[in-house]
C-alpha positions as CSV (number, residue, x, y, z in Angstrom):
1,M,-124.0,79.9,1.7
2,G,-126.6,80.6,4.4
3,I,-129.1,82.6,5.3
4,R,-130.3,84.3,9.0
5,L,-132.6,82.3,10.5
6,N,-135.2,84.8,11.1
7,K,-135.9,85.6,7.3
8,Y,-136.1,82.0,6.4
9,V,-138.4,81.7,9.3
10,Q,-140.1,84.4,7.9
11,E,-140.4,83.1,4.3
12,N,-140.8,79.4,4.6
13,L,-143.4,79.2,7.9
14,N,-146.2,81.0,9.0
15,L,-144.7,83.1,12.1
16,S,-144.3,86.8,12.6
17,R,-141.6,88.0,13.3
18,R,-142.1,89.1,16.3
19,T,-144.1,85.5,17.9
20,F,-140.1,84.4,16.2
21,V,-138.1,86.7,18.4
22,S,-140.4,86.3,21.7
23,L,-140.1,82.2,21.3
24,V,-135.8,82.6,20.5
25,Q,-135.3,85.0,23.8
26,S,-137.9,82.0,25.9
27,W,-135.5,79.5,24.8
28,K,-138.3,77.5,22.8
29,V,-135.8,77.2,19.6
30,F,-133.3,74.7,18.5
31,L,-130.6,74.1,16.0
32,N,-129.1,71.1,15.1
33,D,-130.4,70.0,18.6
34,E,-128.8,73.1,19.8
35,L,-130.6,76.4,21.5
36,V,-130.8,79.1,19.1
37,E,-129.6,82.4,21.5
38,S,-129.8,84.8,18.2
39,Y,-133.1,85.0,15.4
40,S,-130.2,86.5,12.9
41,Q,-127.7,83.9,13.1
42,E,-126.8,82.1,9.9
43,V,-128.7,78.2,8.7
44,K,-127.6,76.3,6.2
45,M,-129.0,73.8,3.7
46,W,-129.8,70.3,6.0
47,D,-129.6,71.7,8.9
48,L,-132.4,70.3,11.6
49,L,-135.1,73.4,12.8
50,E,-137.0,72.3,15.8
51,I,-139.8,75.0,17.6
52,R,-140.7,73.1,20.0
53,W,-144.1,75.8,21.8
54,K,-145.3,75.7,18.4
55,G,-144.6,71.6,17.6
56,I,-142.6,72.6,14.5
57,K,-139.7,70.2,12.8
58,T,-138.4,70.6,9.6
59,T,-135.4,70.4,7.9
60,I,-133.4,73.6,6.4
61,K,-134.6,73.3,2.2
62,D,-135.1,75.5,-0.3
63,L,-132.3,78.7,0.2
64,N,-132.3,80.0,-2.8
65,Q,-136.2,80.2,-3.9
66,S,-136.6,83.2,-6.4
67,L,-138.5,86.2,-5.6
68,D,-141.7,86.8,-6.3
69,V,-143.9,89.2,-5.7
70,I,-148.1,89.7,-6.5
71,L,-150.7,92.3,-6.5
72,F,-153.7,91.8,-4.9
73,N,-156.2,94.1,-5.0
74,K,-157.7,93.5,-1.2
75,P,-161.6,94.2,-0.8
76,V,-162.8,96.0,1.8
77,G,-163.9,93.5,5.3
78,F,-160.8,92.0,5.5
79,V,-157.4,93.0,7.8
80,C,-154.1,92.9,6.6
81,S,-152.7,90.3,9.3
82,K,-151.3,86.6,10.1
83,N,-154.3,85.9,12.5
84,D,-156.6,87.9,13.7
85,K,-159.9,86.3,16.1
86,H,-162.2,89.0,15.6
87,N,-161.8,89.4,11.5
88,K,-160.8,87.8,8.6
89,T,-158.2,88.2,7.2
90,I,-156.3,88.3,3.6
91,Y,-154.8,84.8,4.0
92,K,-158.6,83.7,4.4
93,I,-159.1,84.4,0.3
94,L,-155.5,84.5,-1.4
95,P,-154.7,80.7,-2.3
96,K,-152.6,78.8,-0.2
97,E,-149.2,79.7,-1.9
98,F,-149.2,83.0,-0.7
99,Q,-150.3,81.8,2.6
100,N,-146.4,82.5,3.9
101,Y,-145.9,85.8,1.3
102,F,-145.1,89.0,3.4
103,Y,-147.6,91.9,2.8
104,I,-145.4,96.0,1.9
105,G,-147.9,98.4,3.7
106,R,-150.5,97.6,5.8
107,L,-154.1,98.7,4.7
108,D,-156.8,98.8,6.9
109,K,-160.6,96.9,7.2
110,D,-162.8,99.7,5.6
111,S,-159.5,100.3,2.8
112,R,-159.3,99.1,-0.3
113,G,-157.1,98.2,-3.3
114,L,-153.0,97.7,-3.6
115,L,-151.7,95.3,-2.0
116,I,-148.0,93.8,-2.8
117,L,-147.3,90.7,-1.2
118,T,-143.8,88.9,-1.4
119,N,-141.9,86.0,-0.5
120,D,-138.5,88.4,0.0
121,S,-138.4,89.6,3.7
122,A,-135.8,91.8,2.1
123,L,-138.2,93.4,-0.3
124,V,-140.5,94.1,2.3
125,N,-137.7,96.1,4.2
126,K,-137.0,98.0,0.9
127,L,-140.6,99.2,0.0
128,Q,-141.5,99.9,3.8
129,H,-138.5,101.6,5.4
130,P,-139.2,105.4,5.6
131,K,-135.9,105.8,4.5
132,Y,-136.3,104.6,1.1
133,A,-139.4,107.2,0.9
134,V,-141.3,104.9,-1.9
135,E,-144.8,106.9,-2.8
136,K,-147.8,106.0,-2.5
137,E,-151.1,106.9,-3.9
138,Y,-155.0,107.2,-2.6
139,L,-158.1,107.9,-4.3
140,V,-160.6,109.4,-1.1
141,Q,-164.0,110.0,-1.8
142,I,-164.8,112.8,0.9
143,D,-167.9,114.1,1.4
144,K,-167.5,118.4,1.0
145,N,-165.3,120.1,-1.2
146,L,-161.3,120.3,0.5
147,S,-160.6,124.3,1.0
148,L,-157.6,125.5,0.2
149,N,-156.8,126.0,3.9
150,D,-156.9,122.4,4.7
151,Y,-154.3,121.1,2.2
152,K,-152.6,123.8,3.6
153,K,-152.9,122.4,7.0
154,M,-152.6,118.3,5.7
155,K,-149.1,120.0,3.6
156,K,-147.9,121.6,6.4
157,W,-148.7,118.7,9.2
158,V,-151.2,117.6,11.8
159,L,-150.8,116.4,15.4
160,D,-152.9,114.2,16.3
161,Q,-152.5,111.4,19.8
162,W,-148.5,112.8,19.6
163,D,-147.9,112.1,16.1
164,L,-146.8,114.8,12.8
165,L,-149.0,113.6,9.9
166,T,-148.2,114.9,6.9
167,I,-148.9,114.5,3.0
168,K,-146.9,115.0,-0.3
169,T,-149.3,116.5,-1.9
170,A,-153.2,116.4,-3.1
171,K,-155.0,117.0,-5.7
172,F,-158.9,118.2,-5.7
173,F,-161.8,117.0,-7.5
174,E,-165.5,116.3,-8.2
175,N,-168.8,115.4,-10.1
176,K,-172.0,116.4,-10.1
177,K,-172.9,113.9,-7.1
178,W,-169.1,113.4,-5.0
179,F,-166.2,114.4,-4.0
180,F,-162.7,113.5,-4.3
181,V,-158.8,114.1,-3.0
182,K,-155.7,112.1,-4.7
183,I,-153.7,111.9,-2.1
184,I,-149.5,111.1,-2.3
185,L,-147.6,110.0,1.0
186,W,-144.0,109.7,1.3
187,E,-144.3,108.5,4.6
188,W,-146.3,106.1,6.6
189,K,-148.4,106.0,9.9
190,K,-150.6,104.2,10.9
191,R,-154.4,104.7,9.3
192,H,-152.7,107.7,8.2
193,I,-154.5,109.7,5.5
194,R,-157.8,108.4,8.1
195,R,-155.9,110.4,10.9
196,I,-155.7,113.6,9.2
197,L,-159.0,113.8,7.2
198,N,-161.0,112.9,10.3
199,W,-159.0,115.5,12.1
200,L,-159.6,118.4,9.3
201,W,-163.5,117.2,10.0
202,Y,-164.5,115.3,6.7
203,Q,-165.8,111.9,6.4
204,I,-164.3,109.5,4.2
205,L,-166.5,107.7,2.4
206,D,-164.1,104.9,0.2
207,L,-160.0,105.1,0.7
208,Q,-158.4,103.4,-2.0
209,R,-154.7,102.5,-2.4
210,T,-153.9,103.2,-6.3
211,T,-150.1,102.6,-6.8
212,E,-147.1,102.2,-4.4
213,G,-143.8,102.8,-5.5
214,Q,-143.5,101.5,-9.4
215,F,-147.1,99.1,-8.8
216,L,-149.9,100.6,-10.3
217,L,-153.8,99.3,-9.8
218,W,-154.5,99.9,-13.2
219,N,-157.3,97.6,-14.1
220,L,-157.0,94.8,-11.4
221,K,-160.2,93.6,-10.2
222,E,-161.2,93.7,-6.8
223,W,-160.3,90.3,-5.3
224,N,-157.6,89.3,-7.9
225,W,-154.4,89.4,-8.3
226,R,-151.5,88.9,-10.4
227,R,-148.0,88.1,-10.4
228,V,-145.2,90.7,-12.0
229,N,-141.8,91.1,-12.5
230,Y,-139.4,92.7,-9.6
231,S,-135.5,94.4,-10.5
């Protein structure tokens, strides 16, 4: 019983899917000294994998590793990326044991809060693919009261850079000094909430993800992580 080669590489080597596909297409990947022509071909225990351009030569092991899911409270100032020449990545502050884990649902550099990490690429697809409509909840501090008219626009759609951006629901509240809006998304596009609110002329002072699917941030402190069960 084997698994797909790209799944093994993503879960065990520090290579993104895009990079690995490019290496296969460039004839740089060999399995048991034979050229790999498909990144999704099956591999088995003790197969010899060689990625010559990267200087990687390893024997396939641990095909049956158990599912691991981590909740991480990402601080502001770090990007969700394996490699970034210009910014500090989340992997700079995560323990070494999580260096090959995937993140589910990117948070931009200026946002903070709940980030899910896992060693299972299938779970990434399940929680991230639009067809599963996994809800994500955000607590956003803004510079003024959210008007009813703007809320209706957010619910319908906002057109930004030819993207139709919408939300599932939002709830506005305030205290003596600050204005907040709790937003739930059922789909996600790059900088989704920032683009909607900026288009409506709101300034975002803080953006924190608090919930993703069945996972809650609760009292997990910034910079910290905890392991959770998933079924």
